[in-house]
Every structure is written in structure tokens, then in C-alpha cells.
C-alpha positions in Angstrom: 203.5 -31.1 -6.8 202.7 -33.8 -9.4 199.0 -33.1 -9.4 199.5 -29.5 -10.5 201.3 -30.5 -13.7 199.4 -30.0 -16.9 200.3 -33.5 -18.0 198.7 -34.9 -14.9 195.4 -33.1 -15.2 192.2 -34.8 -16.3 191.1 -34.1 -19.8 187.6 -32.5 -19.8 186.9 -33.8 -23.3 187.4 -37.5 -22.4 185.7 -37.8 -19.0 183.5 -40.5 -20.5 186.3 -42.4 -22.2 185.3 -45.8 -20.8 181.8 -45.5 -22.4 183.0 -44.3 -25.8 182.9 -46.5 -28.9 186.2 -47.5 -30.5 185.5 -44.9 -33.2 184.9 -42.1 -30.7 188.0 -43.0 -28.7 190.1 -42.8 -31.9 188.5 -39.5 -32.9 189.2 -38.1 -29.5 192.9 -39.2 -29.6 193.3 -37.8 -33.1 191.8 -34.5 -32.1 194.0 -34.2 -29.1 197.1 -35.0 -31.1 196.5 -31.9 -33.1 197.6 -29.8 -30.1 201.1 -31.4 -30.2 202.0 -29.4 -33.4 200.9 -26.2 -31.8 203.0 -26.8 -28.7 206.1 -27.5 -30.8 205.5 -24.5 -33.0 205.7 -22.2 -30.0 209.1 -23.6 -29.1 210.7 -23.4 -32.5 213.1 -20.5 -31.5 214.3 -22.5 -28.5 214.6 -25.7 -30.6 216.8 -23.7 -33.0 219.1 -22.7 -30.2 219.4 -26.4 -29.3 220.2 -27.4 -32.8 223.0 -24.8 -33.0 224.4 -26.1 -29.7 224.4 -29.7 -31.1 226.1 -28.5 -34.3 228.8 -26.8 -32.2 229.4 -30.0 -30.3 229.6 -32.1 -33.5 232.1 -29.6 -35.1 234.3 -29.9 -32.0 234.2 -33.7 -32.2 231.7 -33.9 -29.3 228.5 -35.9 -28.9 224.8 -35.5 -28.6 223.7 -37.3 -25.4 220.1 -38.0 -24.5 219.2 -38.7 -20.9 215.8 -39.8 -19.8 213.7 -42.3 -17.8 210.8 -44.5 -19.0 209.2 -43.5 -22.2 211.4 -40.4 -22.4 214.6 -42.5 -22.1 213.4 -45.0 -24.7 212.6 -42.2 -27.2 216.2 -40.8 -26.7 217.7 -44.2 -27.4 215.4 -44.7 -30.4 216.5 -41.4 -32.0 220.2 -42.2 -31.2 220.1 -45.6 -32.8 218.4 -44.4 -35.9 221.0 -41.8 -36.6 223.6 -44.5 -37.4 222.1 -45.8 -40.6 220.4 -42.6 -41.6 223.5 -40.4 -41.4 226.3 -42.9 -41.6 227.7 -41.8 -38.2 229.4 -43.8 -35.4 227.2 -45.2 -32.7 229.2 -43.1 -30.3 228.2 -39.8 -31.9 224.6 -39.8 -30.7 224.1 -41.6 -27.4 220.9 -42.5 -25.5 221.0 -43.1 -21.7 218.0 -44.4 -19.7 217.5 -44.7 -16.0 218.2 -48.3 -15.0 220.5 -49.0 -18.0 219.6 -50.7 -21.3 217.6 -53.4 -19.6 215.1 -50.7 -18.7 214.3 -50.3 -22.4 212.1 -53.3 -22.3 211.3 -53.6 -18.6 210.9 -51.0 -16.0 213.6 -50.7 -13.4 211.8 -49.6 -10.2 213.2 -46.5 -8.5 216.0 -45.8 -11.0 214.5 -42.6 -12.1 214.3 -41.3 -8.5 218.0 -41.3 -8.0 219.9 -38.2 -9.3 223.3 -39.8 -8.6 222.6 -42.5 -11.2 222.3 -39.8 -13.8 225.7 -38.5 -12.7 227.2 -42.0 -12.8 225.9 -42.8 -16.3 227.5 -39.6 -17.7 230.7 -40.3 -15.9 230.6 -43.8 -17.4 230.7 -42.4 -20.9 233.4 -39.8 -20.0 231.2 -36.7 -20.6 233.3 -33.7 -21.5 232.9 -30.0 -22.4 232.5 -30.7 -26.1 229.3 -32.7 -25.6 225.7 -31.6 -25.6 223.4 -33.3 -23.0 219.6 -33.2 -23.6 217.6 -34.2 -20.6 214.1 -35.5 -21.4 211.2 -35.8 -19.0 207.5 -35.2 -19.7 206.9 -34.1 -16.1 210.0 -32.0 -16.1 211.0 -33.1 -12.6 212.7 -36.5 -12.9 215.6 -36.7 -10.4 217.7 -39.0 -12.6 217.6 -36.4 -15.4 218.1 -33.4 -13.1 221.2 -35.1 -11.6 222.6 -35.6 -15.1 221.9 -32.1 -16.1 223.6 -30.7 -13.0 226.7 -32.8 -13.6 226.8 -31.8 -17.3 226.7 -28.1 -16.3 229.6 -28.6 -14.0 231.5 -30.3 -16.9 230.7 -27.2 -19.1 228.9 -29.3 -21.7 225.9 -27.7 -23.4 222.7 -28.6 -21.5 219.2 -28.7 -22.7 216.0 -29.8 -21.0 212.8 -31.0 -22.8 209.7 -31.2 -20.7 206.0 -31.2 -21.4 204.9 -28.7 -18.8 205.4 -24.9 -18.5 207.6 -23.7 -15.7 209.1 -27.2 -15.3 211.6 -27.7 -12.4 214.1 -29.2 -14.9 214.2 -26.0 -16.9 216.3 -24.2 -14.3 218.9 -26.9 -14.5 219.7 -26.4 -18.2 221.2 -23.7 -20.4 218.3 -24.0 -22.8 214.8 -25.1 -21.8 212.2 -26.5 -24.2 208.8 -26.6 -22.6 206.2 -28.3 -24.8 202.8 -27.6 -23.3 201.0 -30.7 -24.4 198.3 -30.5 -21.7 196.1 -33.3 -20.2 196.3 -36.7 -21.9 193.3 -38.6 -23.3 194.0 -41.2 -20.6 195.0 -39.2 -17.5 198.7 -39.2 -16.8 199.6 -41.5 -19.7 202.4 -39.4 -21.1 203.4 -41.9 -23.7 200.6 -40.4 -25.7 200.7 -36.6 -26.6 203.8 -35.9 -24.5 205.6 -38.9 -26.0 204.6 -37.8 -29.5 205.8 -34.3 -28.9 209.1 -35.5 -27.5 209.8 -37.8 -30.4 209.0 -35.1 -33.0 211.4 -32.7 -31.3 214.2 -35.2 -31.0 213.7 -36.0 -34.7 213.9 -32.3 -35.5 217.1 -31.7 -33.4 219.1 -34.7 -34.7 218.0 -34.2 -38.3 218.6 -30.5 -38.4 222.0 -30.9 -36.7 223.1 -33.5 -39.1 222.1 -31.4 -42.0 224.1 -28.6 -40.4 227.3 -30.7 -40.7 226.8 -31.8 -44.3 224.8 -35.0 -43.9 222.3 -34.1 -46.6 222.5 -33.0 -50.3 219.4 -31.3 -51.5 216.9 -33.3 -49.5 218.7 -36.6 -49.9 220.3 -38.8 -47.3 223.7 -38.5 -48.9 225.5 -40.3 -46.1 223.0 -43.2 -45.6 224.6 -46.4 -44.4 223.4 -49.4 -46.4 223.0 -52.0 -43.7 220.5 -54.1 -45.6 219.2 -54.8 -49.1 216.5 -52.1 -48.9 219.0 -49.4 -48.0 221.4 -50.6 -50.8 218.7 -50.0 -53.3 217.8 -46.7 -51.7 221.5 -45.7 -51.9 221.5 -46.3 -55.7 218.3 -44.3 -56.1 219.8 -41.4 -54.1 222.7 -41.4 -56.5 220.3 -41.4 -59.4 218.3 -38.5 -57.9 221.4 -36.4 -57.1 223.1 -36.8 -60.5 220.4 -37.7 -63.0 222.1 -40.9 -64.1 220.3 -44.2 -64.8 220.2 -47.2 -62.5 223.0 -49.1 -64.2 225.4 -46.1 -64.0 224.4 -45.4 -60.4 225.1 -49.0 -59.5 228.5 -49.0 -61.2 229.6 -45.8 -59.3 228.1 -47.1 -56.1 230.3 -50.2 -56.3 233.5 -48.3 -57.5 233.1 -45.8 -54.7 233.3 -48.5 -52.1 229.5 -48.4 -51.6 229.7 -44.8 -50.4 226.8 -42.7 -51.7 228.4 -39.3 -51.1 231.7 -40.3 -52.8 229.8 -41.8 -55.8 227.7 -38.6 -56.2 230.7 -36.3 -56.3 232.6 -38.7 -58.7 229.7 -38.4 -61.1 229.0 -34.6 -60.7 232.7 -33.7 -61.0 233.7 -36.5 -63.4 236.6 -37.4 -61.1 238.2 -40.4 -59.5 237.2 -41.9 -56.1 240.4 -40.4 -54.6 239.7 -37.0 -56.0 236.1 -37.1 -54.8 237.2 -38.0 -51.3 239.7 -35.1 -51.3 237.0 -32.7 -52.4 234.6 -33.9 -49.7 237.2 -33.7 -47.0 238.3 -30.2 -48.1 234.7 -29.0 -47.8 233.9 -30.7 -44.4 231.6 -33.2 -46.0 229.3 -30.8 -47.8 228.5 -32.1 -51.3 227.2 -28.8 -52.5 230.3 -26.9 -51.5 232.5 -29.6 -53.0 230.7 -29.1 -56.4 230.7 -25.3 -56.2 234.3 -25.0 -55.2 235.6 -27.4 -57.8 
């Protein structure tokens, strides 16, 4: 029952929310947000298993697919979209599906989340296969659209993970790995775009970032595969080359251009004092890991 869920309970610390000053409302929200970190910390071992499953999918040429409704679906799409420029991957590598389709990102599509068959149809629409990882996201842990998607994904033999914000969530039994973030009652009762949404976003960031690092998308703590889609990112690309190699701005710019504006290639060219073609060969031979490319040279 919905009323029994922790995310639907009334918060005893904000029963007078409507009489609080703006300053007190903000203090209450800030204090409650502190519990998000604790809830995530308790789930780190399970999140680790999730990351390893995603890495396994990536190494097999599979995808990371987020499935959610409402806020949860929007957060999945947001994380998927941001992976493209951050890690220089194809838009097809990390995918976000939301109940009601992309139009539901900006406007609610009534009833879409209550239909489990729509979750199945959306996964069939992107040709889900056994190399993929499907992560179902729902604060309540009981959204039919997400459960339908997870059930279909299990039949397809894809990795399945559920992320909910309630302990003992119904959704947990429909996935291989269940992440349960006990975020508790919201400051504004039932408004799960608050603590629950924050917790979900943080965990999605952790999963995608750690998985990308696991397939060579970072060197030291630098975005070595960043895709320079605007002037800001072009300048960042050059600074990354400078940080990774110790060269000055002019040298970084020169190698950035001669590498075909590819940060990873330019970095290896400098560190190994080699040509663009040789750098690309080293990178390919070490599955994209810059550190391995340097150490094995």
C-alpha cells in the first residue's frame, strides 16, 4: 500500500512547514538532505555490483539502459545525455527511457506509468538483448511501467537492477540486483523529486562515472575522452592535455589540432613522443586505457 511507504510518510520535523520563514524552510531542507548521503553509503556494496554489471555490458558491446517514470525517468535521461560529451561515447551506449516517451520529459503523460506493457514495448523498440544492462528507477519501488520493463529484461537475460527509495520495495524482487535507498519522509510529503530524486541522481552519476572509468574513459582524474562540442569544452580539452602531460598551452593546442581534436590521442602522442597513428595503435592495443598504453610502450 502506498501509504505504508517511507517516501509517503509525513515528516515529523516539518509539520509546521506552512508557517516557517523562508530561512527555516531552507534550513529544514538542507538538514534533511544530509540523510541522502547516509542512505547511499549503506548501499555502496550493492552499487559496486551494479557498476561491475554495467562494465560487463560495455565490454561485450552492450548498453546501459535506464527505465523510469516521472522524475525518475527524467533523471535517467539526464544522466544518459550527459555521458555523450563527458566520455565521448555514442548516444546509443547509455539510453534513457521514460513512461510516455520523450514528450513526457517536459509534460506528464497521464497513466503511462501504470501500464507494465509499455515498459516491455519500449525495450523491444530499442532491441534489448542479453549484452545490455537495464536499470529500473522508481522512488516508490512499485511503478508498473518499470516492473514490466524489468520482467522483460530478465526474460531477455540482460543484467537487471532496480533503484528504489524504500526498503523492501516491490520492484526489488524483479531485478538481479536491488538498490534500496532509504531516504525517508520528504520535507513536503510525497514530493519525491526532493530527497529521493537527489539520491537517485547521485547514484546514477556514480554508476555511469565508475563504469566509464572501468573501461578507460579517465586518465588520472581527467576526462580524457571528453567530446568538445562547444568552445568551453575545446578549452577544457586543451587544459586536460596540459594537466596530463605538463606541456604549455601552445604545445597542448598544437597537439590537440594535429591529433584530430582527440584529447586521448594527443596525450599519448606527447607522453610517448610518437605520431598520431602510433598513438592510436597503442590506445587500441590497450582497450582505451592511457595508463596501460604508456606503461606497456
